[in-house]
C-alpha positions as CSV (number, residue, x, y, z in Angstrom):
1,M,-8.7,-6.9,-28.2
2,N,-11.1,-4.3,-27.0
3,G,-9.8,-1.6,-24.8
4,V,-6.3,-0.7,-23.5
5,G,-4.3,-3.7,-22.6
6,F,-3.3,-4.1,-18.9
7,G,-1.1,-6.8,-17.4
8,V,-0.6,-8.0,-13.9
9,I,2.8,-9.2,-12.6
10,G,2.3,-11.3,-9.5
11,A,-0.9,-13.3,-9.1
12,G,-1.2,-13.6,-5.4
13,T,-4.2,-12.5,-3.4
14,W,-3.7,-8.8,-4.1
15,G,-2.5,-9.4,-7.7
16,E,-5.8,-11.3,-8.3
17,L,-7.7,-8.2,-7.2
18,H,-5.8,-6.0,-9.7
19,A,-6.6,-8.5,-12.4
20,R,-10.3,-8.6,-11.4
21,V,-10.5,-4.8,-11.4
22,Y,-9.0,-4.6,-14.9
23,A,-11.3,-7.3,-16.3
24,D,-14.3,-5.3,-14.9
25,T,-13.3,-1.8,-16.0
26,P,-14.8,-0.3,-19.1
27,G,-12.2,0.6,-21.7
28,V,-9.7,-1.9,-20.2
29,C,-8.7,-5.3,-21.4
30,L,-6.9,-7.7,-19.1
31,A,-4.2,-8.8,-21.5
32,G,-1.8,-10.8,-19.4
33,V,-1.3,-12.4,-16.0
34,C,2.2,-13.4,-14.8
35,D,3.4,-15.5,-11.9
36,L,6.3,-17.8,-11.3
37,N,3.6,-20.3,-10.3
38,R,2.0,-21.1,-13.7
39,E,-0.9,-23.0,-12.0
40,R,-1.7,-19.9,-10.0
41,A,-1.6,-17.6,-13.0
42,Q,-3.8,-20.0,-14.9
43,Q,-6.3,-20.1,-12.1
44,V,-6.6,-16.3,-12.1
45,S,-6.8,-16.2,-15.9
46,R,-9.5,-18.8,-16.2
47,S,-11.7,-16.9,-13.8
48,L,-11.2,-13.7,-15.9
49,R,-11.9,-14.5,-19.6
50,D,-8.7,-16.5,-20.1
51,A,-6.1,-13.7,-20.4
52,P,-2.7,-14.9,-21.6
53,V,-0.5,-16.4,-18.9
54,Y,3.2,-15.9,-18.4
55,T,5.8,-17.1,-15.9
56,D,8.5,-14.6,-16.9
57,Y,7.5,-10.9,-16.5
58,R,9.9,-10.0,-19.4
59,D,7.7,-12.0,-21.8
60,L,4.6,-10.2,-20.6
61,L,6.3,-6.8,-21.0
62,A,7.4,-7.7,-24.5
63,D,3.7,-8.1,-25.5
64,E,2.9,-5.0,-27.6
65,R,-0.8,-5.3,-26.7
66,I,0.0,-4.5,-23.1
67,Q,0.3,-0.7,-22.5
68,A,0.2,-0.7,-18.6
69,V,1.1,-3.1,-15.8
70,S,0.5,-3.6,-12.1
71,I,3.6,-4.8,-10.3
72,V,2.3,-6.9,-7.3
73,L,5.5,-8.6,-6.3
74,P,7.2,-8.8,-2.9
75,D,8.4,-5.3,-1.9
76,F,12.1,-6.1,-2.3
77,L,11.6,-7.2,-5.9
78,H,10.1,-4.1,-7.3
79,R,13.1,-2.4,-8.9
80,E,14.0,-4.8,-11.6
81,A,10.4,-5.3,-12.9
82,A,9.5,-1.6,-12.7
83,V,12.6,-0.4,-14.4
84,E,12.2,-3.0,-17.2
85,A,8.5,-2.0,-17.5
86,A,9.4,1.6,-18.0
87,R,12.1,0.7,-20.6
88,Q,9.4,-1.1,-22.5
89,G,7.2,2.0,-22.4
90,K,4.6,0.5,-20.0
91,H,2.7,2.7,-17.5
92,I,3.2,1.3,-14.0
93,L,1.0,0.8,-10.9
94,I,3.3,-0.5,-8.2
95,E,2.1,-1.9,-4.9
96,K,3.4,-0.2,-1.8
97,P,6.1,0.4,-0.8
98,L,7.7,1.8,-4.0
99,A,11.0,0.2,-2.9
100,T,12.9,-0.8,0.2
101,T,16.0,1.2,-0.5
102,E,16.4,4.8,-1.6
103,E,18.6,3.7,-4.5
104,D,15.9,1.4,-5.8
105,A,13.2,4.0,-5.4
106,R,15.3,6.6,-7.3
107,A,16.1,4.1,-10.0
108,I,12.3,3.5,-10.6
109,L,11.5,7.2,-10.6
110,A,14.3,7.9,-13.1
111,A,13.3,5.1,-15.4
112,A,9.7,6.2,-15.4
113,A,10.7,9.9,-16.1
114,E,13.1,8.9,-18.9
115,A,10.4,6.8,-20.6
116,N,7.7,9.4,-19.9
117,V,5.3,6.8,-18.5
118,T,2.8,7.1,-15.7
119,L,4.0,5.8,-12.3
120,M,1.5,5.4,-9.5
121,V,2.1,3.8,-6.1
122,D,-1.0,2.0,-4.7
123,F,-1.5,3.8,-1.4
124,H,-5.2,3.0,-1.4
125,N,-6.1,4.6,1.9
126,R,-6.5,7.8,0.0
127,W,-9.7,6.3,-1.4
128,S,-11.0,5.1,1.9
129,P,-14.3,6.8,2.8
130,L,-13.1,6.9,6.4
131,F,-9.9,8.9,5.8
132,Q,-11.6,10.9,3.1
133,S,-14.1,12.1,5.7
134,L,-11.2,13.0,8.1
135,R,-9.4,14.8,5.3
136,Q,-12.6,16.9,4.5
137,A,-13.0,17.8,8.2
138,I,-9.4,18.9,8.4
139,E,-9.7,21.0,5.2
140,I,-12.8,22.9,6.3
141,G,-11.1,23.7,9.7
142,E,-13.7,21.7,11.6
143,L,-11.2,20.1,13.9
144,G,-8.9,23.1,14.4
145,E,-5.1,22.7,14.6
146,A,-3.9,19.1,14.9
147,Q,-2.5,18.4,18.4
148,M,-2.0,14.6,18.5
149,I,-2.8,11.6,16.4
150,T,-2.6,7.9,17.4
151,Y,-2.7,5.5,14.5
152,R,-2.7,1.7,14.8
153,L,-2.6,-0.8,11.9
154,N,-1.8,-4.3,13.0
155,D,-2.1,-7.8,11.5
156,T,-2.7,-11.2,12.9
157,L,0.0,-13.9,12.9
158,Y,-1.6,-15.4,9.9
159,V,-0.1,-12.7,7.6
160,P,3.7,-13.2,8.3
161,T,3.5,-17.0,9.0
162,K,1.0,-18.2,6.4
163,M,-0.1,-15.6,3.9
164,L,3.3,-14.2,3.0
165,S,6.0,-16.7,2.1
166,W,8.6,-13.9,2.1
167,S,7.8,-12.0,5.4
168,A,11.3,-12.9,6.8
169,R,12.8,-10.8,3.9
170,S,10.6,-7.8,4.8
171,S,9.0,-6.3,7.8
172,V,5.7,-5.0,9.1
173,A,7.1,-1.5,8.6
174,W,7.2,-2.0,4.9
175,F,4.0,-4.0,4.8
176,L,1.8,-1.9,7.0
177,A,3.5,1.3,8.1
178,S,4.0,2.3,4.5
179,H,0.2,2.7,4.2
180,C,0.0,4.7,7.5
181,L,2.8,7.0,6.6
182,D,1.4,8.0,3.2
183,T,-2.0,8.6,4.8
184,L,-0.4,10.9,7.5
185,L,1.6,12.8,5.0
186,W,-1.4,13.3,2.8
187,L,-3.7,14.3,5.7
188,Q,-1.2,16.9,6.9
189,G,-0.4,18.3,3.4
190,A,3.3,17.5,3.7
191,R,4.0,17.4,0.0
192,E,2.4,20.9,-0.4
193,G,4.5,22.2,2.4
194,A,1.7,22.7,4.9
195,D,3.5,20.7,7.5
196,A,6.6,18.5,7.8
197,I,8.0,15.8,10.0
198,E,11.1,17.1,11.8
199,R,12.2,14.0,13.7
200,L,11.1,10.5,14.7
201,Y,11.9,7.9,17.3
202,C,11.2,4.2,16.7
203,V,11.4,1.0,18.7
204,A,11.3,-2.3,17.0
205,K,11.4,-5.7,18.7
206,K,12.1,-9.3,17.6
207,G,10.9,-12.3,19.6
208,L,7.7,-14.1,19.0
209,L,8.0,-14.6,15.2
210,A,11.6,-15.6,15.3
211,R,11.4,-17.8,18.3
212,Q,8.1,-19.7,17.7
213,Y,7.7,-19.5,13.9
214,G,11.2,-19.2,12.5
215,V,10.4,-15.9,10.8
216,D,13.3,-13.6,11.4
217,T,11.6,-10.2,11.3
218,P,10.5,-7.7,13.9
219,D,7.3,-8.4,15.7
220,Y,6.4,-4.7,15.8
221,Y,7.4,-1.1,15.3
222,L,6.3,1.7,17.7
223,T,7.1,5.1,16.2
224,T,6.8,8.7,17.5
225,L,6.7,11.4,14.8
226,E,7.3,15.0,15.7
227,W,6.1,17.6,13.2
228,R,7.1,21.2,12.6
229,S,3.6,22.4,13.6
230,G,4.0,20.9,17.0
231,L,1.8,17.9,16.2
232,T,2.9,14.6,17.7
233,I,1.9,11.3,16.2
234,F,2.2,7.8,17.7
235,L,2.2,5.0,15.2
236,E,1.8,1.3,16.1
237,N,2.4,-1.5,13.5
238,A,2.6,-5.1,14.5
239,W,1.8,-8.5,12.9
240,I,1.6,-10.7,16.0
241,L,-2.1,-10.4,16.9
242,P,-3.6,-13.8,17.7
243,D,-5.3,-15.6,14.8
244,S,-8.4,-15.7,17.0
245,S,-9.0,-12.0,16.3
246,P,-12.3,-11.5,14.5
247,S,-10.5,-9.6,11.8
248,I,-7.2,-10.2,10.0
249,F,-6.2,-6.6,10.7
250,D,-6.9,-4.0,13.3
251,L,-7.1,-0.4,12.2
252,K,-7.8,2.5,14.6
253,C,-7.0,6.2,14.2
254,Q,-7.7,9.0,16.7
255,Y,-7.2,12.6,15.5
256,I,-7.4,15.3,18.2
257,G,-7.4,19.0,17.2
258,T,-8.0,22.3,19.1
259,K,-11.7,22.3,18.1
260,G,-12.7,18.7,17.9
261,A,-11.7,15.1,17.4
262,F,-12.2,12.4,14.7
263,L,-12.2,8.7,15.5
264,I,-11.8,5.9,13.0
265,D,-12.5,2.2,13.4
266,G,-11.6,0.6,10.1
267,S,-11.7,-3.0,11.1
268,H,-14.0,-3.7,14.1
269,H,-16.7,-1.1,13.3
270,G,-19.5,-3.6,13.5
271,A,-21.2,-2.6,10.3
272,A,-21.3,-6.3,9.4
273,Q,-20.8,-9.2,11.8
274,R,-20.8,-12.9,11.1
275,L,-21.8,-15.1,14.0
276,T,-21.1,-18.8,13.4
277,Q,-18.8,-20.8,15.8
278,T,-16.8,-17.6,16.1
279,L,-17.4,-13.9,15.6
280,S,-15.9,-12.3,12.5
281,Y,-16.2,-9.0,10.6
282,P,-16.8,-9.5,6.8
283,D,-15.1,-6.9,4.7
284,A,-17.5,-4.0,4.0
285,L,-15.0,-1.4,2.9
286,V,-11.6,-2.5,1.5
287,A,-12.4,-5.0,-1.3
288,P,-15.9,-6.5,-1.0
289,T,-17.5,-8.1,-4.1
290,I,-20.9,-6.6,-5.0
291,H,-23.0,-8.2,-7.7
292,G,-19.8,-10.0,-8.8
293,R,-17.9,-6.8,-9.2
294,P,-14.8,-5.9,-7.2
295,S,-15.7,-2.9,-5.1
296,G,-14.4,-0.9,-2.1
297,F,-11.6,1.6,-1.9
298,A,-8.8,-0.9,-2.7
299,A,-10.5,-1.5,-6.0
300,E,-11.1,2.2,-6.6
301,S,-7.4,3.1,-6.4
302,I,-6.7,0.5,-9.2
303,R,-9.5,1.9,-11.3
304,H,-8.1,5.4,-10.8
305,F,-4.8,4.2,-12.3
306,A,-6.6,2.6,-15.3
307,R,-8.6,5.8,-15.9
308,C,-5.5,7.9,-15.7
309,V,-3.8,5.8,-18.3
310,I,-6.8,5.8,-20.6
311,E,-7.3,9.6,-20.3
312,G,-3.7,10.7,-20.0
313,R,-4.1,12.2,-16.6
314,K,-1.7,12.4,-13.7
315,P,-2.6,10.0,-10.8
316,I,-3.5,11.3,-7.3
317,V,-0.5,9.6,-5.8
318,D,2.8,9.1,-7.7
319,G,6.4,8.1,-7.4
320,L,7.5,11.0,-5.3
321,D,4.9,10.0,-2.7
322,G,6.4,6.5,-2.8
323,L,9.9,7.9,-2.4
324,A,8.9,9.9,0.7
325,V,7.5,6.8,2.4
326,T,10.6,4.8,1.6
327,R,12.8,7.5,3.1
328,L,10.6,7.6,6.3
329,I,10.8,3.9,6.8
330,L,14.5,3.9,6.4
331,K,14.6,6.6,9.1
332,M,12.5,4.3,11.3
333,E,14.9,1.5,10.8
334,E,17.9,3.8,11.6
335,S,16.2,5.0,14.8
336,A,15.3,1.4,15.9
337,R,18.9,0.3,15.2
338,T,20.6,3.1,17.0
339,K,18.0,3.5,19.7
340,M,18.1,7.2,19.2
341,P,15.8,9.9,17.7
342,V,16.7,10.8,14.1
343,A,16.1,14.0,12.1
344,V,13.9,13.5,9.1
345,G,14.8,16.2,6.7
346,S,13.3,16.7,3.2
347,L,11.2,13.8,2.0
348,Y,10.3,15.0,-1.5
349,H,13.5,16.6,-2.6
350,D,17.2,16.1,-2.5
């Protein structure tokens, strides 16, 4: 085996991307693909140099050739696999969110710390050229002091009704708001103490998904975040857009400061348009394939983890960032349940 061995636990659409990136990264060997659906794992493996196939992640983790793993399981199943990976001494890239309870998140952090393994949460928006440009504008003071931000990240009905078999056991907050919240904390320098969320108010509604599709999960979350600096952010996350939408997701962000504004269209920007019987927007940014190679910012975050493991470096985003997002979404759920604003408090410390 040439290179450091990496394994992938969960061979769905996103797990396949992890496997493709590892198979394409110099110094890395894709050494295992695991999925409960053996046929699916074999399909991914056959397309990528026939990596060993497993149906039990414990068997993959017992393989001494594998030094690092991606955990690409449903969000509520992260704890057991991540803790066992750490116990086996494997470095861990875990798909967002880190966990759906604070207890699970803390258990994963503790296991990684005890085993002294790298733990990274795959918040890939930090590699997006769009948000990187916004971050740079903020850092050089070009936009002045942040006054208000509106951030929308929504999905079509296809995602909770067809793409995800487990959507009723999760929510669009865990699936989409987790990305948004990490991006906002990163943009505002919250971990470094530059700014902090003081309170939030969230409204969540059930109806369409439960009534028409039998998927018992909220249709949307609308969240207002009030920051210590005086900044107010309005966050919209839904997965009930009609399937006739030209893109499976809708991402818009508007940042308004005292000196200027920055507008992002991450989904309907028109850089590429496919006109057949309908209009659609081919992926040009997230995970396009270029000359057979997985590219885009979603692939770059996975490559970053691989390079960190190989070179012994600390990743840009780690378990504490994941814990902060988990805590925030739990606050959103508390506010939605009580129909009251809630204080946020410390996100990165006890």
